[in-house]
Structures are given as structure tokens and as C-alpha cells.
PDB file with one MODEL, atoms N, CA, C and O in Angstrom:
MODEL        1
ATOM      1  N   MET A   1     176.786 -20.587  66.568  1.00  0.00           N
ATOM      2  CA  MET A   1     175.633 -19.135  65.569  1.00  0.00           C
ATOM      3  C   MET A   1     175.356 -18.670  67.204  1.00  0.00           C
ATOM      4  O   MET A   1     175.260 -19.326  68.241  1.00  0.00           O
ATOM      5  N   ASN A   2     175.284 -17.314  66.923  1.00  0.00           N
ATOM      6  CA  ASN A   2     174.879 -16.085  67.919  1.00  0.00           C
ATOM      7  C   ASN A   2     172.961 -16.342  67.972  1.00  0.00           C
ATOM      8  O   ASN A   2     172.362 -16.072  66.932  1.00  0.00           O
ATOM      9  N   GLN A   3     172.179 -16.822  69.124  1.00  0.00           N
ATOM     10  CA  GLN A   3     170.923 -16.858  69.055  1.00  0.00           C
ATOM     11  C   GLN A   3     170.505 -15.445  68.912  1.00  0.00           C
ATOM     12  O   GLN A   3     169.318 -15.121  68.934  1.00  0.00           O
ATOM     13  N   TYR A   4     171.510 -14.577  68.761  1.00  0.00           N
ATOM     14  CA  TYR A   4     170.667 -13.065  68.602  1.00  0.00           C
ATOM     15  C   TYR A   4     170.327 -12.421  67.602  1.00  0.00           C
ATOM     16  O   TYR A   4     169.642 -11.403  67.497  1.00  0.00           O
ATOM     17  N   LYS A   5     171.252 -13.573  66.244  1.00  0.00           N
ATOM     18  CA  LYS A   5     171.128 -13.146  64.946  1.00  0.00           C
ATOM     19  C   LYS A   5     169.715 -13.385  64.478  1.00  0.00           C
ATOM     20  O   LYS A   5     169.129 -12.844  63.541  1.00  0.00           O
ATOM     21  N   ASN A   6     169.298 -14.277  65.293  1.00  0.00           N
ATOM     22  CA  ASN A   6     167.475 -14.905  63.991  1.00  0.00           C
ATOM     23  C   ASN A   6     166.757 -14.096  64.948  1.00  0.00           C
ATOM     24  O   ASN A   6     165.586 -14.004  64.578  1.00  0.00           O
ATOM     25  N   ALA A   7     166.959 -13.503  65.969  1.00  0.00           N
ATOM     26  CA  ALA A   7     165.693 -12.108  66.961  1.00  0.00           C
ATOM     27  C   ALA A   7     166.038 -10.949  66.116  1.00  0.00           C
ATOM     28  O   ALA A   7     167.012 -10.410  65.590  1.00  0.00           O
ATOM     29  N   ARG A   8     163.846 -10.746  66.337  1.00  0.00           N
ATOM     30  CA  ARG A   8     163.847  -9.674  65.816  1.00  0.00           C
ATOM     31  C   ARG A   8     164.737  -8.035  66.716  1.00  0.00           C
ATOM     32  O   ARG A   8     165.061  -7.946  67.901  1.00  0.00           O
ATOM     33  N   PHE A   9     164.882  -7.097  65.732  1.00  0.00           N
ATOM     34  CA  PHE A   9     165.788  -6.111  66.804  1.00  0.00           C
ATOM     35  C   PHE A   9     165.388  -5.509  67.604  1.00  0.00           C
ATOM     36  O   PHE A   9     166.001  -5.104  68.592  1.00  0.00           O
ATOM     37  N   LEU A  10     163.618  -5.230  67.163  1.00  0.00           N
ATOM     38  CA  LEU A  10     162.578  -4.641  68.191  1.00  0.00           C
ATOM     39  C   LEU A  10     162.303  -5.836  69.667  1.00  0.00           C
ATOM     40  O   LEU A  10     161.569  -5.180  70.407  1.00  0.00           O
ATOM     41  N   ASN A  11     162.484  -6.788  70.141  1.00  0.00           N
ATOM     42  CA  ASN A  11     162.425  -7.947  70.742  1.00  0.00           C
ATOM     43  C   ASN A  11     163.780  -7.771  71.438  1.00  0.00           C
ATOM     44  O   ASN A  11     163.812  -7.889  72.663  1.00  0.00           O
ATOM     45  N   LEU A  12     164.898  -7.499  70.760  1.00  0.00           N
ATOM     46  CA  LEU A  12     165.911  -7.479  71.301  1.00  0.00           C
ATOM     47  C   LEU A  12     166.156  -6.212  72.302  1.00  0.00           C
ATOM     48  O   LEU A  12     166.819  -6.196  73.339  1.00  0.00           O
ATOM     49  N   PHE A  13     165.620  -5.438  71.847  1.00  0.00           N
ATOM     50  CA  PHE A  13     165.874  -3.883  72.216  1.00  0.00           C
ATOM     51  C   PHE A  13     164.910  -3.702  73.576  1.00  0.00           C
ATOM     52  O   PHE A  13     165.232  -3.155  74.630  1.00  0.00           O
ATOM     53  N   ILE A  14     163.599  -4.341  73.224  1.00  0.00           N
ATOM     54  CA  ILE A  14     162.779  -4.426  74.587  1.00  0.00           C
ATOM     55  C   ILE A  14     163.396  -5.366  75.605  1.00  0.00           C
ATOM     56  O   ILE A  14     163.247  -5.197  76.815  1.00  0.00           O
ATOM     57  N   ARG A  15     164.143  -6.433  75.039  1.00  0.00           N
ATOM     58  CA  ARG A  15     164.571  -7.347  75.975  1.00  0.00           C
ATOM     59  C   ARG A  15     165.164  -6.911  77.165  1.00  0.00           C
ATOM     60  O   ARG A  15     164.855  -7.115  78.339  1.00  0.00           O
ATOM     61  N   PHE A  16     166.475  -5.993  76.421  1.00  0.00           N
ATOM     62  CA  PHE A  16     167.415  -6.062  77.155  1.00  0.00           C
ATOM     63  C   PHE A  16     167.014  -4.443  77.675  1.00  0.00           C
ATOM     64  O   PHE A  16     167.777  -4.173  78.602  1.00  0.00           O
ATOM     65  N   ALA A  17     166.037  -3.234  77.379  1.00  0.00           N
ATOM     66  CA  ALA A  17     165.606  -1.835  78.203  1.00  0.00           C
ATOM     67  C   ALA A  17     165.337  -2.382  79.219  1.00  0.00           C
ATOM     68  O   ALA A  17     166.103  -2.128  80.149  1.00  0.00           O
ATOM     69  N   ILE A  18     164.052  -3.448  79.538  1.00  0.00           N
ATOM     70  CA  ILE A  18     163.203  -3.579  80.465  1.00  0.00           C
ATOM     71  C   ILE A  18     164.272  -4.237  81.376  1.00  0.00           C
ATOM     72  O   ILE A  18     164.622  -3.600  82.370  1.00  0.00           O
ATOM     73  N   ILE A  19     164.887  -5.589  81.106  1.00  0.00           N
ATOM     74  CA  ILE A  19     166.039  -5.544  82.343  1.00  0.00           C
ATOM     75  C   ILE A  19     167.227  -5.106  82.538  1.00  0.00           C
ATOM     76  O   ILE A  19     167.974  -5.740  83.284  1.00  0.00           O
ATOM     77  N   PHE A  20     167.736  -3.710  81.795  1.00  0.00           N
ATOM     78  CA  PHE A  20     168.246  -2.926  82.486  1.00  0.00           C
ATOM     79  C   PHE A  20     167.167  -2.208  82.861  1.00  0.00           C
ATOM     80  O   PHE A  20     167.071  -3.098  83.706  1.00  0.00           O
ATOM     81  N   PHE A  21     166.213  -1.449  83.088  1.00  0.00           N
ATOM     82  CA  PHE A  21     165.372  -0.638  83.675  1.00  0.00           C
ATOM     83  C   PHE A  21     165.089  -1.125  85.300  1.00  0.00           C
ATOM     84  O   PHE A  21     165.001  -0.313  86.221  1.00  0.00           O
ATOM     85  N   VAL A  22     164.937  -2.939  85.502  1.00  0.00           N
ATOM     86  CA  VAL A  22     163.940  -3.302  86.812  1.00  0.00           C
ATOM     87  C   VAL A  22     165.813  -3.054  87.356  1.00  0.00           C
ATOM     88  O   VAL A  22     166.037  -2.388  88.366  1.00  0.00           O
ATOM     89  N   ILE A  23     166.901  -3.630  86.600  1.00  0.00           N
ATOM     90  CA  ILE A  23     168.362  -3.920  87.878  1.00  0.00           C
ATOM     91  C   ILE A  23     168.382  -2.521  87.902  1.00  0.00           C
ATOM     92  O   ILE A  23     168.170  -2.199  89.071  1.00  0.00           O
ATOM     93  N   VAL A  24     168.527  -1.544  87.220  1.00  0.00           N
ATOM     94  CA  VAL A  24     169.269  -0.160  88.047  1.00  0.00           C
ATOM     95  C   VAL A  24     168.163   0.750  88.986  1.00  0.00           C
ATOM     96  O   VAL A  24     168.629   1.540  89.807  1.00  0.00           O
ATOM     97  N   THR A  25     166.603   0.601  88.828  1.00  0.00           N
ATOM     98  CA  THR A  25     165.818   0.965  89.042  1.00  0.00           C
ATOM     99  C   THR A  25     166.310   0.359  90.546  1.00  0.00           C
ATOM    100  O   THR A  25     166.726   1.199  91.344  1.00  0.00           O
ATOM    101  N   PHE A  26     166.286  -0.860  90.909  1.00  0.00           N
ATOM    102  CA  PHE A  26     166.262  -1.927  92.189  1.00  0.00           C
ATOM    103  C   PHE A  26     167.696  -0.875  92.635  1.00  0.00           C
ATOM    104  O   PHE A  26     167.575   0.040  93.449  1.00  0.00           O
ATOM    105  N   LEU A  27     168.832  -1.158  92.041  1.00  0.00           N
ATOM    106  CA  LEU A  27     170.343  -1.050  92.702  1.00  0.00           C
ATOM    107  C   LEU A  27     169.829   0.376  93.381  1.00  0.00           C
ATOM    108  O   LEU A  27     169.706   0.596  94.586  1.00  0.00           O
ATOM    109  N   LYS A  28     169.536   1.369  92.182  1.00  0.00           N
ATOM    110  CA  LYS A  28     169.254   3.295  92.665  1.00  0.00           C
ATOM    111  C   LYS A  28     168.697   3.115  94.045  1.00  0.00           C
ATOM    112  O   LYS A  28     169.393   3.497  94.987  1.00  0.00           O
ATOM    113  N   ILE A  29     167.593   2.611  94.263  1.00  0.00           N
ATOM    114  CA  ILE A  29     167.043   2.250  95.217  1.00  0.00           C
ATOM    115  C   ILE A  29     167.080   1.574  96.647  1.00  0.00           C
ATOM    116  O   ILE A  29     166.361   1.938  97.578  1.00  0.00           O
ATOM    117  N   THR A  30     167.915   0.644  96.706  1.00  0.00           N
ATOM    118  CA  THR A  30     168.498  -0.034  97.529  1.00  0.00           C
ATOM    119  C   THR A  30     169.919   1.261  98.163  1.00  0.00           C
ATOM    120  O   THR A  30     170.057   1.759  99.280  1.00  0.00           O
ATOM    121  N   MET A  31     170.696   1.427  96.975  1.00  0.00           N
ATOM    122  CA  MET A  31     171.316   2.482  97.476  1.00  0.00           C
ATOM    123  C   MET A  31     170.981   3.953  98.139  1.00  0.00           C
ATOM    124  O   MET A  31     171.716   4.585  98.898  1.00  0.00           O
ATOM    125  N   GLY A  32     169.834   4.288  97.713  1.00  0.00           N
ATOM    126  CA  GLY A  32     169.253   5.612  98.442  1.00  0.00           C
ATOM    127  C   GLY A  32     168.798   5.203  99.770  1.00  0.00           C
ATOM    128  O   GLY A  32     168.706   6.022 100.684  1.00  0.00           O
ATOM    129  N   PHE A  33     168.423   3.588  99.951  1.00  0.00           N
ATOM    130  CA  PHE A  33     168.221   3.541 100.897  1.00  0.00           C
ATOM    131  C   PHE A  33     168.845   3.699 102.029  1.00  0.00           C
ATOM    132  O   PHE A  33     168.439   4.391 102.963  1.00  0.00           O
ATOM    133  N   PHE A  34     170.032   2.959 101.991  1.00  0.00           N
ATOM    134  CA  PHE A  34     170.942   3.218 103.127  1.00  0.00           C
ATOM    135  C   PHE A  34     171.655   4.739 103.100  1.00  0.00           C
ATOM    136  O   PHE A  34     171.970   5.303 104.148  1.00  0.00           O
ATOM    137  N   ARG A  35     171.846   5.269 101.924  1.00  0.00           N
ATOM    138  CA  ARG A  35     172.463   6.788 101.533  1.00  0.00           C
ATOM    139  C   ARG A  35     171.937   7.658 102.297  1.00  0.00           C
ATOM    140  O   ARG A  35     172.596   8.373 103.052  1.00  0.00           O
ATOM    141  N   PHE A  36     170.288   7.700 102.143  1.00  0.00           N
ATOM    142  CA  PHE A  36     169.567   8.858 102.526  1.00  0.00           C
ATOM    143  C   PHE A  36     169.036   8.504 104.321  1.00  0.00           C
ATOM    144  O   PHE A  36     168.712   9.296 105.206  1.00  0.00           O
ATOM    145  N   ASP A  37     169.112   7.305 104.330  1.00  0.00           N
ATOM    146  CA  ASP A  37     168.874   6.970 105.820  1.00  0.00           C
ATOM    147  C   ASP A  37     167.873   6.772 106.321  1.00  0.00           C
ATOM    148  O   ASP A  37     167.458   7.400 107.295  1.00  0.00           O
ATOM    149  N   GLY A  38     167.049   5.487 105.522  1.00  0.00           N
ATOM    150  CA  GLY A  38     166.130   4.850 105.227  1.00  0.00           C
ATOM    151  C   GLY A  38     164.687   5.379 104.331  1.00  0.00           C
ATOM    152  O   GLY A  38     164.637   6.348 103.573  1.00  0.00           O
ATOM    153  N   LEU A  39     163.951   4.758 104.557  1.00  0.00           N
ATOM    154  CA  LEU A  39     162.547   5.049 103.939  1.00  0.00           C
ATOM    155  C   LEU A  39     162.055   6.509 103.922  1.00  0.00           C
ATOM    156  O   LEU A  39     161.642   7.015 102.878  1.00  0.00           O
ATOM    157  N   GLU A  40     162.100   7.150 105.030  1.00  0.00           N
ATOM    158  CA  GLU A  40     162.014   8.315 105.304  1.00  0.00           C
ATOM    159  C   GLU A  40     162.702   9.346 104.157  1.00  0.00           C
ATOM    160  O   GLU A  40     162.074  10.058 103.373  1.00  0.00           O
ATOM    161  N   GLY A  41     163.961   9.243 104.262  1.00  0.00           N
ATOM    162  CA  GLY A  41     165.187  10.010 103.459  1.00  0.00           C
ATOM    163  C   GLY A  41     164.758   9.786 101.731  1.00  0.00           C
ATOM    164  O   GLY A  41     164.638  10.635 100.849  1.00  0.00           O
ATOM    165  N   LEU A  42     164.563   8.022 101.672  1.00  0.00           N
ATOM    166  CA  LEU A  42     164.356   8.109 100.292  1.00  0.00           C
ATOM    167  C   LEU A  42     163.311   8.577  99.420  1.00  0.00           C
ATOM    168  O   LEU A  42     163.339   8.838  98.218  1.00  0.00           O
ATOM    169  N   LYS A  43     161.954   8.654 100.661  1.00  0.00           N
ATOM    170  CA  LYS A  43     161.134   9.306 100.011  1.00  0.00           C
ATOM    171  C   LYS A  43     161.191  11.108 100.048  1.00  0.00           C
ATOM    172  O   LYS A  43     160.282  11.619  99.393  1.00  0.00           O
ATOM    173  N   ASN A  44     161.892  11.830 100.550  1.00  0.00           N
ATOM    174  CA  ASN A  44     162.071  12.898 100.617  1.00  0.00           C
ATOM    175  C   ASN A  44     162.918  13.264  99.417  1.00  0.00           C
ATOM    176  O   ASN A  44     162.680  14.260  98.734  1.00  0.00           O
ATOM    177  N   GLU A  45     164.219  12.171  99.113  1.00  0.00           N
ATOM    178  CA  GLU A  45     164.653  12.540  98.301  1.00  0.00           C
ATOM    179  C   GLU A  45     164.400  12.238  96.577  1.00  0.00           C
ATOM    180  O   GLU A  45     164.650  13.074  95.709  1.00  0.00           O
ATOM    181  N   TYR A  46     164.016  11.272  96.394  1.00  0.00           N
ATOM    182  CA  TYR A  46     162.820  10.634  95.108  1.00  0.00           C
ATOM    183  C   TYR A  46     161.542  10.821  95.054  1.00  0.00           C
ATOM    184  O   TYR A  46     161.121  11.063  93.923  1.00  0.00           O
ATOM    185  N   PHE A  47     160.979  10.800  95.670  1.00  0.00           N
ATOM    186  CA  PHE A  47     159.360  10.905  95.403  1.00  0.00           C
ATOM    187  C   PHE A  47     158.264  11.427  96.052  1.00  0.00           C
ATOM    188  O   PHE A  47     157.110  11.015  95.928  1.00  0.00           O
ATOM    189  N   ILE A  48     158.732  12.575  96.924  1.00  0.00           N
ATOM    190  CA  ILE A  48     158.102  13.769  97.752  1.00  0.00           C
ATOM    191  C   ILE A  48     157.881  14.954  96.043  1.00  0.00           C
ATOM    192  O   ILE A  48     158.737  15.066  95.165  1.00  0.00           O
ATOM    193  N   ASP A  49     156.963  15.416  96.058  1.00  0.00           N
ATOM    194  CA  ASP A  49     156.415  17.009  95.380  1.00  0.00           C
ATOM    195  C   ASP A  49     156.725  16.620  94.306  1.00  0.00           C
ATOM    196  O   ASP A  49     157.286  17.623  93.865  1.00  0.00           O
ATOM    197  N   GLY A  50     156.792  15.652  93.292  1.00  0.00           N
ATOM    198  CA  GLY A  50     156.935  15.612  91.592  1.00  0.00           C
ATOM    199  C   GLY A  50     158.486  15.163  91.594  1.00  0.00           C
ATOM    200  O   GLY A  50     159.101  15.400  90.554  1.00  0.00           O
ATOM    201  N   LYS A  51     159.496  14.261  93.124  1.00  0.00           N
ATOM    202  CA  LYS A  51     160.526  14.507  92.542  1.00  0.00           C
ATOM    203  C   LYS A  51     160.756  13.339  91.831  1.00  0.00           C
ATOM    204  O   LYS A  51     161.796  13.115  91.213  1.00  0.00           O
ATOM    205  N   TRP A  52     159.242  12.146  91.951  1.00  0.00           N
ATOM    206  CA  TRP A  52     159.949  10.777  91.087  1.00  0.00           C
ATOM    207  C   TRP A  52     159.804  11.149  89.211  1.00  0.00           C
ATOM    208  O   TRP A  52     160.500  10.490  88.439  1.00  0.00           O
ATOM    209  N   GLN A  53     158.942  12.134  88.722  1.00  0.00           N
ATOM    210  CA  GLN A  53     159.416  12.802  87.580  1.00  0.00           C
ATOM    211  C   GLN A  53     160.693  12.384  86.913  1.00  0.00           C
ATOM    212  O   GLN A  53     160.850  11.395  86.198  1.00  0.00           O
ATOM    213  N   PRO A  54     161.725  13.433  87.309  1.00  0.00           N
ATOM    214  CA  PRO A  54     162.387  13.564  86.795  1.00  0.00           C
ATOM    215  C   PRO A  54     163.422  11.896  87.223  1.00  0.00           C
ATOM    216  O   PRO A  54     164.159  11.353  86.400  1.00  0.00           O
ATOM    217  N   PHE A  55     163.268  11.547  88.203  1.00  0.00           N
ATOM    218  CA  PHE A  55     163.812   9.797  88.752  1.00  0.00           C
ATOM    219  C   PHE A  55     163.575   9.458  87.397  1.00  0.00           C
ATOM    220  O   PHE A  55     164.311   9.630  86.425  1.00  0.00           O
ATOM    221  N   LEU A  56     162.106   8.799  87.486  1.00  0.00           N
ATOM    222  CA  LEU A  56     161.970   7.894  86.518  1.00  0.00           C
ATOM    223  C   LEU A  56     162.219   8.509  85.257  1.00  0.00           C
ATOM    224  O   LEU A  56     162.326   7.595  84.439  1.00  0.00           O
ATOM    225  N   ARG A  57     162.349   9.509  84.757  1.00  0.00           N
ATOM    226  CA  ARG A  57     163.064   9.895  83.749  1.00  0.00           C
ATOM    227  C   ARG A  57     164.010   9.731  82.899  1.00  0.00           C
ATOM    228  O   ARG A  57     163.976   9.628  81.672  1.00  0.00           O
ATOM    229  N   LEU A  58     164.844   9.715  83.623  1.00  0.00           N
ATOM    230  CA  LEU A  58     166.425   9.877  83.710  1.00  0.00           C
ATOM    231  C   LEU A  58     166.637   7.839  83.818  1.00  0.00           C
ATOM    232  O   LEU A  58     167.651   7.230  83.474  1.00  0.00           O
ATOM    233  N   GLN A  59     165.256   7.168  84.429  1.00  0.00           N
ATOM    234  CA  GLN A  59     165.871   5.641  84.498  1.00  0.00           C
ATOM    235  C   GLN A  59     165.567   4.974  82.951  1.00  0.00           C
ATOM    236  O   GLN A  59     166.193   4.192  82.235  1.00  0.00           O
ATOM    237  N   ILE A  60     164.174   5.758  82.812  1.00  0.00           N
ATOM    238  CA  ILE A  60     163.473   5.685  81.196  1.00  0.00           C
ATOM    239  C   ILE A  60     164.848   5.652  80.138  1.00  0.00           C
ATOM    240  O   ILE A  60     165.042   4.646  79.456  1.00  0.00           O
ATOM    241  N   ILE A  61     165.517   6.503  80.083  1.00  0.00           N
ATOM    242  CA  ILE A  61     165.959   7.351  79.331  1.00  0.00           C
ATOM    243  C   ILE A  61     167.634   6.582  78.826  1.00  0.00           C
ATOM    244  O   ILE A  61     168.243   6.486  77.761  1.00  0.00           O
ATOM    245  N   MET A  62     167.890   6.149  80.273  1.00  0.00           N
ATOM    246  CA  MET A  62     168.995   5.431  80.232  1.00  0.00           C
ATOM    247  C   MET A  62     168.856   3.975  79.724  1.00  0.00           C
ATOM    248  O   MET A  62     169.611   3.516  78.866  1.00  0.00           O
ATOM    249  N   SER A  63     167.593   3.094  80.445  1.00  0.00           N
ATOM    250  CA  SER A  63     167.226   2.337  79.449  1.00  0.00           C
ATOM    251  C   SER A  63     167.299   1.989  78.109  1.00  0.00           C
ATOM    252  O   SER A  63     167.944   1.085  77.577  1.00  0.00           O
ATOM    253  N   LEU A  64     166.652   2.714  77.690  1.00  0.00           N
ATOM    254  CA  LEU A  64     166.094   3.259  76.052  1.00  0.00           C
ATOM    255  C   LEU A  64     167.522   3.252  75.448  1.00  0.00           C
ATOM    256  O   LEU A  64     167.970   2.384  74.699  1.00  0.00           O
ATOM    257  N   VAL A  65     168.054   4.172  75.819  1.00  0.00           N
ATOM    258  CA  VAL A  65     169.302   4.176  75.332  1.00  0.00           C
ATOM    259  C   VAL A  65     170.220   2.500  75.078  1.00  0.00           C
ATOM    260  O   VAL A  65     170.500   1.815  74.094  1.00  0.00           O
ATOM    261  N   TYR A  66     170.443   2.390  76.567  1.00  0.00           N
ATOM    262  CA  TYR A  66     171.114   1.127  76.550  1.00  0.00           C
ATOM    263  C   TYR A  66     170.747  -0.191  75.677  1.00  0.00           C
ATOM    264  O   TYR A  66     171.399  -1.028  75.052  1.00  0.00           O
ATOM    265  N   GLY A  67     169.409   0.039  75.941  1.00  0.00           N
ATOM    266  CA  GLY A  67     168.580  -1.468  75.035  1.00  0.00           C
ATOM    267  C   GLY A  67     168.479  -0.773  73.971  1.00  0.00           C
ATOM    268  O   GLY A  67     167.362  -1.170  73.640  1.00  0.00           O
ATOM    269  N   LEU A  68     168.818   0.086  73.028  1.00  0.00           N
ATOM    270  CA  LEU A  68     169.289   0.272  71.951  1.00  0.00           C
ATOM    271  C   LEU A  68     170.559  -0.327  71.582  1.00  0.00           C
ATOM    272  O   LEU A  68     170.532  -1.408  70.994  1.00  0.00           O
ATOM    273  N   LEU A  69     171.740   0.266  71.866  1.00  0.00           N
ATOM    274  CA  LEU A  69     173.059   0.194  72.081  1.00  0.00           C
ATOM    275  C   LEU A  69     173.501  -1.615  71.846  1.00  0.00           C
ATOM    276  O   LEU A  69     174.165  -2.172  70.971  1.00  0.00           O
ATOM    277  N   MET A  70     172.728  -2.181  73.158  1.00  0.00           N
ATOM    278  CA  MET A  70     173.291  -3.560  73.327  1.00  0.00           C
ATOM    279  C   MET A  70     172.119  -4.532  71.842  1.00  0.00           C
ATOM    280  O   MET A  70     172.485  -5.485  71.155  1.00  0.00           O
ATOM    281  N   ALA A  71     171.589  -4.256  71.827  1.00  0.00           N
ATOM    282  CA  ALA A  71     170.532  -4.537  70.849  1.00  0.00           C
ATOM    283  C   ALA A  71     170.954  -4.509  69.414  1.00  0.00           C
ATOM    284  O   ALA A  71     170.602  -5.404  68.646  1.00  0.00           O
ATOM    285  N   GLY A  72     171.664  -3.553  69.049  1.00  0.00           N
ATOM    286  CA  GLY A  72     172.614  -3.186  67.822  1.00  0.00           C
ATOM    287  C   GLY A  72     173.548  -4.231  67.946  1.00  0.00           C
ATOM    288  O   GLY A  72     173.709  -5.250  67.274  1.00  0.00           O
ATOM    289  N   PHE A  73     174.349  -3.620  69.301  1.00  0.00           N
ATOM    290  CA  PHE A  73     175.513  -5.077  69.154  1.00  0.00           C
ATOM    291  C   PHE A  73     175.319  -6.004  68.460  1.00  0.00           C
ATOM    292  O   PHE A  73     175.808  -6.213  67.349  1.00  0.00           O
ATOM    293  N   TYR A  74     174.427  -6.785  69.179  1.00  0.00           N
ATOM    294  CA  TYR A  74     174.166  -8.168  69.442  1.00  0.00           C
ATOM    295  C   TYR A  74     173.543  -8.460  68.153  1.00  0.00           C
ATOM    296  O   TYR A  74     173.657  -9.625  67.773  1.00  0.00           O
ATOM    297  N   LYS A  75     172.915  -7.655  67.409  1.00  0.00           N
ATOM    298  CA  LYS A  75     172.233  -8.389  66.420  1.00  0.00           C
ATOM    299  C   LYS A  75     173.026  -7.898  64.918  1.00  0.00           C
ATOM    300  O   LYS A  75     172.709  -8.390  63.835  1.00  0.00           O
ATOM    301  N   PHE A  76     174.110  -6.836  65.080  1.00  0.00           N
ATOM    302  CA  PHE A  76     174.539  -6.517  63.477  1.00  0.00           C
ATOM    303  C   PHE A  76     176.062  -6.270  63.797  1.00  0.00           C
ATOM    304  O   PHE A  76     176.815  -6.041  62.851  1.00  0.00           O
ATOM    305  N   ILE A  77     176.559  -6.306  65.101  1.00  0.00           N
ATOM    306  CA  ILE A  77     178.453  -6.101  65.076  1.00  0.00           C
ATOM    307  C   ILE A  77     178.776  -7.805  65.901  1.00  0.00           C
ATOM    308  O   ILE A  77     179.531  -8.493  65.214  1.00  0.00           O
ATOM    309  N   LYS A  78     178.457  -8.262  66.787  1.00  0.00           N
ATOM    310  CA  LYS A  78     178.837  -9.365  66.921  1.00  0.00           C
ATOM    311  C   LYS A  78     178.505 -10.682  66.292  1.00  0.00           C
ATOM    312  O   LYS A  78     177.353 -10.842  65.888  1.00  0.00           O
ATOM    313  N   LYS A  79     179.334 -11.593  66.170  1.00  0.00           N
ATOM    314  CA  LYS A  79     179.935 -12.479  65.320  1.00  0.00           C
ATOM    315  C   LYS A  79     179.584 -13.606  66.293  1.00  0.00           C
ATOM    316  O   LYS A  79     179.906 -14.766  66.036  1.00  0.00           O
TER     317      LYS A  79
ENDMDL
END
């Protein structure tokens, strides 16, 4: 039987959202490091003068949507 069927929806949602947030943020920062020529370029592109807010907002929205979709899939659709 599917181990996720017995788990609470909120627990699944939080688990998927946090894992996705950490992985995608790490990948985006790592790729940005090489794309924008090091730490200075990364700082100028993502983190200076309030640019961190849209960066973080996008990561949070993507994580919430992914968490919701995956928790719904594993809880209600997958057998």
C-alpha cells in the first residue's frame, strides 16, 4: 500500500514544498554563480537593492504550487 495514503495532507504538502524550495533555490543560486561570473555578479543580479524579494517570492510560489500538486497527487490520485 502507498505510504502516503495514511499521511495527513498538510504534512505531505509541507514536506514536498520545503524539499522543492531547498533544491530549486540551491540550483538557481549555483547556476547563477556560473552564469553571472561569480559572487559579485550573483549579488548584483539577485540580492542587491531589493532584488531578493522577487527572487524569494518566485521560489516560494513555485514551492507552494509544487507542494500542493504533489501532495494532492500522492494523497488522492496515486493508488
